[in-house]
Biopython code that builds the backbone (N, CA, C, O; Angstrom):
import numpy as np
from Bio.PDB.StructureBuilder import StructureBuilder

atoms = [
    (1, "UNK", "N", (-0.826, 66.685, 1.896)),
    (1, "UNK", "CA", (-1.320, 65.773, 2.936)),
    (1, "UNK", "C", (-2.356, 64.816, 2.508)),
    (1, "UNK", "O", (-2.348, 63.668, 2.951)),
    (2, "UNK", "N", (-3.304, 65.249, 1.619)),
    (2, "UNK", "CA", (-4.341, 64.440, 1.146)),
    (2, "UNK", "C", (-3.761, 63.361, 0.197)),
    (2, "UNK", "O", (-4.203, 62.213, 0.218)),
    (3, "UNK", "N", (-2.791, 63.737, -0.615)),
    (3, "UNK", "CA", (-2.136, 62.719, -1.446)),
    (3, "UNK", "C", (-1.454, 61.647, -0.666)),
    (3, "UNK", "O", (-1.518, 60.459, -0.983)),
    (4, "UNK", "N", (-0.777, 62.119, 0.400)),
    (4, "UNK", "CA", (-0.063, 61.171, 1.256)),
    (4, "UNK", "C", (-1.060, 60.133, 1.871)),
    (4, "UNK", "O", (-0.750, 58.944, 1.943)),
    (5, "UNK", "N", (-2.188, 60.579, 2.284)),
    (5, "UNK", "CA", (-3.268, 59.789, 2.799)),
    (5, "UNK", "C", (-3.753, 58.755, 1.762)),
    (5, "UNK", "O", (-3.937, 57.575, 2.062)),
    (6, "UNK", "N", (-3.945, 59.247, 0.555)),
    (6, "UNK", "CA", (-4.393, 58.365, -0.552)),
    (6, "UNK", "C", (-3.311, 57.282, -0.789)),
    (6, "UNK", "O", (-3.619, 56.113, -1.024)),
    (7, "UNK", "N", (-2.044, 57.715, -0.719)),
    (7, "UNK", "CA", (-0.947, 56.742, -1.031)),
    (7, "UNK", "C", (-0.916, 55.626, 0.095)),
    (7, "UNK", "O", (-0.687, 54.447, -0.176)),
    (8, "UNK", "N", (-1.161, 56.082, 1.367)),
    (8, "UNK", "CA", (-1.166, 55.112, 2.489)),
    (8, "UNK", "C", (-2.362, 54.104, 2.341)),
    (8, "UNK", "O", (-2.240, 52.910, 2.614)),
    (9, "UNK", "N", (-3.505, 54.664, 1.898)),
    (9, "UNK", "CA", (-4.697, 53.769, 1.758)),
    (9, "UNK", "C", (-4.375, 52.773, 0.580)),
    (9, "UNK", "O", (-4.626, 51.574, 0.705)),
    (10, "UNK", "N", (-3.857, 53.252, -0.477)),
    (10, "UNK", "CA", (-3.552, 52.272, -1.575)),
    (10, "UNK", "C", (-2.553, 51.237, -1.120)),
    (10, "UNK", "O", (-2.660, 50.062, -1.470)),
    (11, "UNK", "N", (-1.599, 51.665, -0.353)),
    (11, "UNK", "CA", (-0.538, 50.725, 0.219)),
    (11, "UNK", "C", (-1.213, 49.689, 1.229)),
    (11, "UNK", "O", (-0.879, 48.508, 1.322)),
    (12, "UNK", "N", (-2.163, 50.284, 1.931)),
    (12, "UNK", "CA", (-2.910, 49.349, 2.861)),
    (12, "UNK", "C", (-3.680, 48.343, 2.056)),
    (12, "UNK", "O", (-3.646, 47.165, 2.411)),
    (13, "UNK", "N", (-4.381, 48.711, 0.986)),
    (13, "UNK", "CA", (-5.154, 47.843, 0.198)),
    (13, "UNK", "C", (-4.216, 46.769, -0.435)),
    (13, "UNK", "O", (-4.551, 45.585, -0.415)),
    (14, "UNK", "N", (-3.068, 47.167, -0.985)),
    (14, "UNK", "CA", (-2.114, 46.262, -1.528)),
    (14, "UNK", "C", (-1.610, 45.277, -0.490)),
    (14, "UNK", "O", (-1.507, 44.081, -0.762)),
    (15, "UNK", "N", (-1.296, 45.772, 0.695)),
    (15, "UNK", "CA", (-0.774, 44.889, 1.709)),
    (15, "UNK", "C", (-1.925, 43.882, 2.176)),
    (15, "UNK", "O", (-1.643, 42.731, 2.509)),
    (16, "UNK", "N", (-3.129, 44.328, 2.184)),
    (16, "UNK", "CA", (-4.262, 43.432, 2.556)),
    (16, "UNK", "C", (-4.439, 42.334, 1.560)),
    (16, "UNK", "O", (-4.661, 41.174, 1.907)),
    (17, "UNK", "N", (-4.329, 42.752, 0.205)),
    (17, "UNK", "CA", (-4.380, 41.744, -0.845)),
    (17, "UNK", "C", (-3.262, 40.711, -0.817)),
    (17, "UNK", "O", (-3.439, 39.523, -1.088)),
    (18, "UNK", "N", (-2.095, 41.255, -0.467)),
    (18, "UNK", "CA", (-0.934, 40.341, -0.272)),
    (18, "UNK", "C", (-1.124, 39.423, 0.906)),
    (18, "UNK", "O", (-0.755, 38.249, 0.864)),
    (19, "UNK", "N", (-1.662, 39.927, 1.882)),
    (19, "UNK", "CA", (-1.990, 39.089, 3.205)),
    (19, "UNK", "C", (-2.971, 37.979, 2.814)),
    (19, "UNK", "O", (-2.816, 36.810, 3.164)),
    (20, "UNK", "N", (-4.020, 38.430, 2.045)),
    (20, "UNK", "CA", (-5.009, 37.368, 1.716)),
    (20, "UNK", "C", (-4.374, 36.368, 0.745)),
    (20, "UNK", "O", (-4.681, 35.179, 0.823)),
    (21, "UNK", "N", (-3.526, 36.794, -0.139)),
    (21, "UNK", "CA", (-2.952, 35.819, -1.115)),
    (21, "UNK", "C", (-2.036, 34.837, -0.334)),
    (21, "UNK", "O", (-2.058, 33.632, -0.588)),
    (22, "UNK", "N", (-1.234, 35.367, 0.616)),
    (22, "UNK", "CA", (-0.323, 34.549, 1.408)),
    (22, "UNK", "C", (-1.124, 33.542, 2.297)),
    (22, "UNK", "O", (-0.709, 32.396, 2.467)),
    (23, "UNK", "N", (-2.221, 33.975, 2.828)),
    (23, "UNK", "CA", (-3.108, 33.205, 3.673)),
    (23, "UNK", "C", (-3.638, 31.964, 2.790)),
    (23, "UNK", "O", (-3.583, 30.793, 3.165)),
    (24, "UNK", "N", (-4.145, 32.394, 1.591)),
    (24, "UNK", "CA", (-4.647, 31.282, 0.656)),
    (24, "UNK", "C", (-3.545, 30.348, 0.350)),
    (24, "UNK", "O", (-3.772, 29.139, 0.403)),
    (25, "UNK", "N", (-2.321, 30.809, 0.021)),
    (25, "UNK", "CA", (-1.205, 29.968, -0.330)),
    (25, "UNK", "C", (-0.838, 29.082, 0.923)),
    (25, "UNK", "O", (-0.530, 27.901, 0.765)),
    (26, "UNK", "N", (-0.873, 29.629, 2.089)),
    (26, "UNK", "CA", (-0.556, 28.851, 3.278)),
    (26, "UNK", "C", (-1.619, 27.667, 3.426)),
    (26, "UNK", "O", (-1.298, 26.514, 3.715)),
    (27, "UNK", "N", (-2.862, 28.077, 3.204)),
    (27, "UNK", "CA", (-3.874, 27.022, 3.314)),
    (27, "UNK", "C", (-3.684, 25.919, 2.287)),
    (27, "UNK", "O", (-3.795, 24.740, 2.623)),
    (28, "UNK", "N", (-3.409, 26.266, 1.091)),
    (28, "UNK", "CA", (-3.161, 25.265, 0.071)),
    (28, "UNK", "C", (-1.920, 24.321, 0.426)),
    (28, "UNK", "O", (-1.921, 23.103, 0.249)),
    (29, "UNK", "N", (-0.892, 25.043, 0.938)),
    (29, "UNK", "CA", (0.264, 24.213, 1.361)),
    (29, "UNK", "C", (-0.035, 23.242, 2.475)),
    (29, "UNK", "O", (0.447, 22.110, 2.449)),
    (30, "UNK", "N", (-0.829, 23.658, 3.467)),
    (30, "UNK", "CA", (-1.242, 22.816, 4.507)),
    (30, "UNK", "C", (-2.052, 21.605, 4.068)),
    (30, "UNK", "O", (-1.876, 20.497, 4.574)),
    (31, "UNK", "N", (-2.935, 21.844, 3.123)),
    (31, "UNK", "CA", (-3.818, 20.740, 2.488)),
    (31, "UNK", "C", (-2.852, 19.795, 1.736)),
    (31, "UNK", "O", (-3.002, 18.577, 1.821)),
    (32, "UNK", "N", (-1.839, 20.359, 0.985)),
    (32, "UNK", "CA", (-0.939, 19.475, 0.253)),
    (32, "UNK", "C", (-0.147, 18.694, 1.197)),
    (32, "UNK", "O", (0.038, 17.497, 0.979)),
    (33, "UNK", "N", (0.382, 19.325, 2.327)),
    (33, "UNK", "CA", (1.132, 18.597, 3.317)),
    (33, "UNK", "C", (0.347, 17.437, 3.877)),
    (33, "UNK", "O", (0.891, 16.337, 3.967)),
    (34, "UNK", "N", (-0.930, 17.625, 4.268)),
    (34, "UNK", "CA", (-1.776, 16.587, 4.815)),
    (34, "UNK", "C", (-1.945, 15.487, 3.786)),
    (34, "UNK", "O", (-1.887, 14.319, 4.171)),
    (35, "UNK", "N", (-2.156, 15.777, 2.467)),
    (35, "UNK", "CA", (-2.265, 14.829, 1.452)),
    (35, "UNK", "C", (-0.997, 14.002, 1.325)),
    (35, "UNK", "O", (-1.043, 12.777, 1.212)),
    (36, "UNK", "N", (0.097, 14.669, 1.346)),
    (36, "UNK", "CA", (1.445, 13.910, 1.248)),
    (36, "UNK", "C", (1.668, 13.009, 2.385)),
    (36, "UNK", "O", (2.195, 11.908, 2.228)),
    (37, "UNK", "N", (1.257, 13.478, 3.605)),
    (37, "UNK", "CA", (1.406, 12.628, 4.803)),
    (37, "UNK", "C", (0.558, 11.436, 4.634)),
    (37, "UNK", "O", (0.967, 10.325, 4.970)),
    (38, "UNK", "N", (-0.632, 11.631, 4.114)),
    (38, "UNK", "CA", (-1.636, 10.477, 3.997)),
    (38, "UNK", "C", (-1.089, 9.472, 3.019)),
    (38, "UNK", "O", (-1.215, 8.263, 3.215)),
    (39, "UNK", "N", (-0.464, 9.988, 1.934)),
    (39, "UNK", "CA", (0.201, 9.065, 0.976)),
    (39, "UNK", "C", (1.306, 8.252, 1.574)),
    (39, "UNK", "O", (1.442, 7.051, 1.338)),
    (40, "UNK", "N", (2.099, 8.956, 2.365)),
    (40, "UNK", "CA", (3.315, 8.281, 3.022)),
    (40, "UNK", "C", (2.808, 7.213, 3.981)),
    (40, "UNK", "O", (3.354, 6.112, 4.054)),
    (41, "UNK", "N", (1.709, 7.572, 4.747)),
    (41, "UNK", "CA", (1.185, 6.528, 5.701)),
    (41, "UNK", "C", (0.647, 5.404, 4.936)),
    (41, "UNK", "O", (0.876, 4.257, 5.322)),
    (42, "UNK", "N", (-0.077, 5.637, 3.841)),
    (42, "UNK", "CA", (-0.649, 4.531, 3.070)),
    (42, "UNK", "C", (0.414, 3.693, 2.448)),
    (42, "UNK", "O", (0.273, 2.471, 2.398)),
    (43, "UNK", "N", (1.517, 4.310, 1.950)),
    (43, "UNK", "CA", (2.626, 3.539, 1.513)),
    (43, "UNK", "C", (3.350, 2.691, 2.600)),
    (43, "UNK", "O", (3.824, 1.585, 2.343)),
    (44, "UNK", "N", (3.403, 3.229, 3.738)),
    (44, "UNK", "CA", (4.022, 2.492, 4.791)),
    (44, "UNK", "C", (3.154, 1.269, 5.210)),
    (44, "UNK", "O", (3.675, 0.203, 5.540)),
    (45, "UNK", "N", (1.806, 1.468, 5.182)),
    (45, "UNK", "CA", (0.889, 0.395, 5.521)),
    (45, "UNK", "C", (1.031, -0.750, 4.470)),
    (45, "UNK", "O", (1.003, -1.933, 4.810)),
    (46, "UNK", "N", (1.175, -0.363, 3.245)),
    (46, "UNK", "CA", (1.165, -1.351, 2.155)),
    (46, "UNK", "C", (2.519, -2.184, 2.144)),
    (46, "UNK", "O", (2.550, -3.387, 1.886)),
    (47, "UNK", "N", (3.560, -1.467, 2.431)),
    (47, "UNK", "CA", (4.876, -2.082, 2.398)),
    (47, "UNK", "C", (5.094, -3.090, 3.462)),
    (47, "UNK", "O", (4.975, -2.768, 4.644)),
    (48, "UNK", "N", (5.403, -4.281, 3.106)),
    (48, "UNK", "CA", (5.544, -5.334, 4.084)),
    (48, "UNK", "C", (6.820, -5.157, 4.904)),
    (48, "UNK", "O", (7.902, -4.971, 4.348)),
    (49, "UNK", "N", (6.690, -5.215, 6.201)),
    (49, "UNK", "CA", (7.821, -5.106, 7.076)),
    (49, "UNK", "C", (8.506, -6.486, 7.201)),
    (49, "UNK", "O", (8.115, -7.456, 6.551)),
    (50, "UNK", "N", (9.528, -6.534, 8.047)),
    (50, "UNK", "CA", (10.219, -7.852, 8.227)),
    (50, "UNK", "C", (9.296, -8.939, 8.815)),
    (50, "UNK", "O", (9.442, -10.107, 8.457)),
    (51, "UNK", "N", (8.398, -8.605, 9.661)),
    (51, "UNK", "CA", (7.492, -9.525, 10.340)),
    (51, "UNK", "C", (6.491, -10.101, 9.215)),
    (51, "UNK", "O", (6.176, -11.289, 9.141)),
    (52, "UNK", "N", (6.064, -9.143, 8.401)),
    (52, "UNK", "CA", (5.153, -9.572, 7.284)),
    (52, "UNK", "C", (5.838, -10.463, 6.290)),
    (52, "UNK", "O", (5.255, -11.428, 5.797)),
    (53, "UNK", "N", (7.117, -10.130, 5.986)),
    (53, "UNK", "CA", (7.857, -10.937, 5.056)),
    (53, "UNK", "C", (8.058, -12.317, 5.644)),
    (53, "UNK", "O", (7.982, -13.298, 4.905)),
    (54, "UNK", "N", (8.313, -12.443, 6.947)),
    (54, "UNK", "CA", (8.529, -13.774, 7.543)),
    (54, "UNK", "C", (7.260, -14.530, 7.487)),
    (54, "UNK", "O", (7.281, -15.705, 7.118)),
    (55, "UNK", "N", (6.104, -13.921, 7.840)),
    (55, "UNK", "CA", (4.805, -14.558, 7.856)),
    (55, "UNK", "C", (4.535, -15.013, 6.334)),
    (55, "UNK", "O", (4.021, -16.107, 6.100)),
    (56, "UNK", "N", (4.871, -14.207, 5.413)),
    (56, "UNK", "CA", (4.513, -14.505, 4.006)),
    (56, "UNK", "C", (5.369, -15.763, 3.606)),
    (56, "UNK", "O", (4.869, -16.655, 2.920)),
    (57, "UNK", "N", (6.599, -15.813, 4.025)),
    (57, "UNK", "CA", (7.520, -16.976, 3.750)),
    (57, "UNK", "C", (6.949, -18.182, 4.388)),
    (57, "UNK", "O", (6.889, -19.233, 3.751)),
    (58, "UNK", "N", (6.521, -18.096, 5.619)),
    (58, "UNK", "CA", (5.907, -19.231, 6.375)),
    (58, "UNK", "C", (4.587, -19.764, 5.574)),
    (58, "UNK", "O", (4.340, -20.956, 5.393)),
    (59, "UNK", "N", (3.854, -18.771, 5.166)),
    (59, "UNK", "CA", (2.650, -19.191, 4.426)),
    (59, "UNK", "C", (3.004, -19.842, 3.129)),
    (59, "UNK", "O", (2.320, -20.766, 2.689)),
    (60, "UNK", "N", (4.069, -19.376, 2.497)),
    (60, "UNK", "CA", (4.455, -20.036, 1.224)),
    (60, "UNK", "C", (5.031, -21.434, 1.505)),
    (60, "UNK", "O", (4.820, -22.370, 0.734)),
    (61, "UNK", "N", (5.764, -21.557, 2.626)),
    (61, "UNK", "CA", (6.230, -22.883, 2.992)),
    (61, "UNK", "C", (5.014, -23.843, 3.259)),
    (61, "UNK", "O", (5.014, -24.999, 2.835)),
    (62, "UNK", "N", (4.019, -23.326, 3.955)),
    (62, "UNK", "CA", (2.800, -24.121, 4.259)),
    (62, "UNK", "C", (2.182, -24.542, 2.979)),
    (62, "UNK", "O", (1.851, -25.719, 2.838)),
    (63, "UNK", "N", (1.987, -23.595, 1.952)),
    (63, "UNK", "CA", (1.449, -23.979, 0.649)),
    (63, "UNK", "C", (2.279, -25.020, 0.014)),
    (63, "UNK", "O", (1.744, -26.026, -0.453)),
    (64, "UNK", "N", (3.557, -24.839, -0.032)),
    (64, "UNK", "CA", (4.453, -25.908, -0.687)),
    (64, "UNK", "C", (4.313, -27.241, -0.011)),
    (64, "UNK", "O", (4.306, -28.266, -0.694)),
    (65, "UNK", "N", (4.194, -27.282, 1.361)),
    (65, "UNK", "CA", (3.951, -28.493, 2.099)),
    (65, "UNK", "C", (2.628, -29.113, 1.666)),
    (65, "UNK", "O", (2.534, -30.304, 1.371)),
    (66, "UNK", "N", (1.648, -28.286, 1.641)),
    (66, "UNK", "CA", (0.310, -28.839, 1.237)),
    (66, "UNK", "C", (0.293, -29.425, -0.251)),
    (66, "UNK", "O", (-0.353, -30.432, -0.540)),
    (67, "UNK", "N", (1.034, -28.730, -1.137)),
    (67, "UNK", "CA", (1.165, -29.257, -2.486)),
    (67, "UNK", "C", (1.900, -30.527, -2.482)),
    (67, "UNK", "O", (1.455, -31.475, -3.128)),
    (68, "UNK", "N", (3.057, -30.635, -1.766)),
    (68, "UNK", "CA", (3.827, -31.872, -1.651)),
    (68, "UNK", "C", (2.979, -32.984, -1.058)),
    (68, "UNK", "O", (3.064, -34.116, -1.532)),
    (69, "UNK", "N", (2.126, -32.702, 0.005)),
    (69, "UNK", "CA", (1.330, -33.732, 0.498)),
    (69, "UNK", "C", (0.292, -34.229, -0.509)),
    (69, "UNK", "O", (0.027, -35.426, -0.615)),
    (70, "UNK", "N", (-0.267, -33.309, -1.218)),
    (70, "UNK", "CA", (-1.295, -33.667, -2.340)),
    (70, "UNK", "C", (-0.603, -34.511, -3.334)),
    (70, "UNK", "O", (-1.144, -35.537, -3.746)),
    (71, "UNK", "N", (0.563, -34.137, -3.742)),
    (71, "UNK", "CA", (1.313, -34.898, -4.842)),
    (71, "UNK", "C", (1.655, -36.306, -4.274)),
    (71, "UNK", "O", (1.545, -37.278, -5.022)),
    (72, "UNK", "N", (2.056, -36.460, -3.007)),
    (72, "UNK", "CA", (2.387, -37.636, -2.436)),
    (72, "UNK", "C", (1.159, -38.501, -2.346)),
    (72, "UNK", "O", (1.214, -39.690, -2.660)),
    (73, "UNK", "N", (0.034, -37.923, -1.918)),
    (73, "UNK", "CA", (-1.277, -38.656, -1.878)),
    (73, "UNK", "C", (-1.711, -39.168, -3.260)),
    (73, "UNK", "O", (-2.185, -40.295, -3.406)),
    (74, "UNK", "N", (-1.535, -38.318, -4.247)),
    (74, "UNK", "CA", (-1.990, -38.720, -5.564)),
    (74, "UNK", "C", (-0.946, -39.829, -6.131)),
    (74, "UNK", "O", (-1.357, -40.763, -6.819)),
    (75, "UNK", "N", (0.237, -39.695, -5.851)),
    (75, "UNK", "CA", (1.263, -40.630, -6.361)),
    (75, "UNK", "C", (0.991, -42.034, -5.656)),
    (75, "UNK", "O", (1.098, -43.085, -6.288)),
    (76, "UNK", "N", (0.650, -41.992, -4.366)),
    (76, "UNK", "CA", (0.363, -43.311, -3.664)),
    (76, "UNK", "C", (-0.897, -43.884, -4.274)),
    (76, "UNK", "O", (-0.969, -45.085, -4.532)),
    (77, "UNK", "N", (-1.906, -43.031, -4.513)),
    (77, "UNK", "CA", (-3.195, -43.507, -5.138)),
    (77, "UNK", "C", (-2.874, -44.187, -6.335)),
    (77, "UNK", "O", (-3.269, -45.333, -6.551)),
    (78, "UNK", "N", (-2.100, -43.470, -7.210)),
    (78, "UNK", "CA", (-1.717, -44.138, -8.530)),
    (78, "UNK", "C", (-0.930, -45.388, -8.377)),
    (78, "UNK", "O", (-1.114, -46.340, -9.136)),
    (79, "UNK", "N", (-0.090, -45.411, -7.453)),
    (79, "UNK", "CA", (0.659, -46.693, -7.192)),
    (79, "UNK", "C", (-0.224, -47.850, -6.736)),
    (79, "UNK", "O", (-0.067, -48.981, -7.198)),
    (80, "UNK", "N", (-1.172, -47.554, -5.809)),
    (80, "UNK", "CA", (-2.115, -48.553, -5.343)),
    (80, "UNK", "C", (-3.023, -49.008, -6.464)),
    (80, "UNK", "O", (-3.392, -50.182, -6.495)),
    (81, "UNK", "N", (-3.383, -48.181, -7.343)),
    (81, "UNK", "CA", (-4.276, -48.570, -8.529)),
    (81, "UNK", "C", (-3.419, -49.511, -9.443)),
    (81, "UNK", "O", (-3.925, -50.505, -9.964)),
    (82, "UNK", "N", (-2.124, -49.173, -9.619)),
    (82, "UNK", "CA", (-1.315, -49.957, -10.450)),
    (82, "UNK", "C", (-1.179, -51.417, -9.848)),
    (82, "UNK", "O", (-1.224, -52.418, -10.564)),
    (83, "UNK", "N", (-1.013, -51.455, -8.512)),
    (83, "UNK", "CA", (-0.908, -52.756, -7.843)),
    (83, "UNK", "C", (-2.174, -53.602, -7.997)),
    (83, "UNK", "O", (-2.118, -54.815, -8.197)),
    (84, "UNK", "N", (-3.339, -52.904, -7.895)),
    (84, "UNK", "CA", (-4.576, -53.639, -8.006)),
    (84, "UNK", "C", (-4.755, -54.140, -9.406)),
    (84, "UNK", "O", (-5.262, -55.247, -9.583)),
    (85, "UNK", "N", (-4.352, -53.363, -10.455)),
    (85, "UNK", "CA", (-4.467, -53.792, -11.851)),
    (85, "UNK", "C", (-3.602, -54.975, -12.078)),
    (85, "UNK", "O", (-4.001, -55.888, -12.802)),
    (86, "UNK", "N", (-2.400, -55.014, -11.484)),
    (86, "UNK", "CA", (-1.467, -56.110, -11.611)),
    (86, "UNK", "C", (-2.042, -57.377, -10.966)),
    (86, "UNK", "O", (-1.965, -58.458, -11.551)),
    (87, "UNK", "N", (-2.622, -57.249, -9.760)),
    (87, "UNK", "CA", (-3.272, -58.342, -9.096)),
    (87, "UNK", "C", (-4.368, -58.918, -9.903)),
    (87, "UNK", "O", (-4.535, -60.136, -9.965)),
    (88, "UNK", "N", (-5.134, -58.049, -10.536)),
    (88, "UNK", "CA", (-6.344, -58.541, -11.252)),
    (88, "UNK", "C", (-5.796, -59.218, -12.602)),
    (88, "UNK", "O", (-6.341, -60.218, -13.070)),
    (89, "UNK", "N", (-4.745, -58.638, -13.162)),
    (89, "UNK", "CA", (-4.226, -59.352, -14.376)),
    (89, "UNK", "C", (-3.495, -60.698, -14.074)),
    (89, "UNK", "O", (-3.399, -61.611, -14.894)),
    (90, "UNK", "N", (-3.013, -60.719, -12.864)),
    (90, "UNK", "CA", (-2.338, -61.972, -12.381)),
    (90, "UNK", "C", (-3.350, -63.132, -12.166)),
    (90, "UNK", "O", (-3.037, -64.313, -12.321)),
    (91, "UNK", "N", (-4.574, -62.712, -11.802)),
    (91, "UNK", "CA", (-5.610, -63.699, -11.418)),
    (91, "UNK", "C", (-6.273, -64.353, -12.618)),
    (91, "UNK", "O", (-7.155, -65.196, -12.453)),
]
sb = StructureBuilder()
sb.init_structure("model")
sb.init_model(0)
sb.init_chain("A")
sb.init_seg("    ")
for serial, (resi, resn, name, xyz) in enumerate(atoms, 1):
    if name == "N":
        sb.init_residue(resn, " ", resi, " ")
    sb.init_atom(name, np.array(xyz, "f"), 0.0, 1.0, " ", f" {name:<3s}", serial, name[0])
structure = sb.get_structure()
């Protein structure tokens, strides 16, 4: 009877250790799950959606239009300077 009681106590200790180890593992897995969810959310925020891509394309077109306007302005300036030089040389 005494040996049976000792066996049960040892089994209880073993089960308590297993319970503690499983609880620790569960906690680690929960932390890992939260970290992965955070990474997924961060990735979704960084990835441009269709609206972001359209906005980016419009911004690019605006930039190209500004560049074209600047080039046009500079070429007109250059053309005007050439005309002035021609007029001066003709005089």
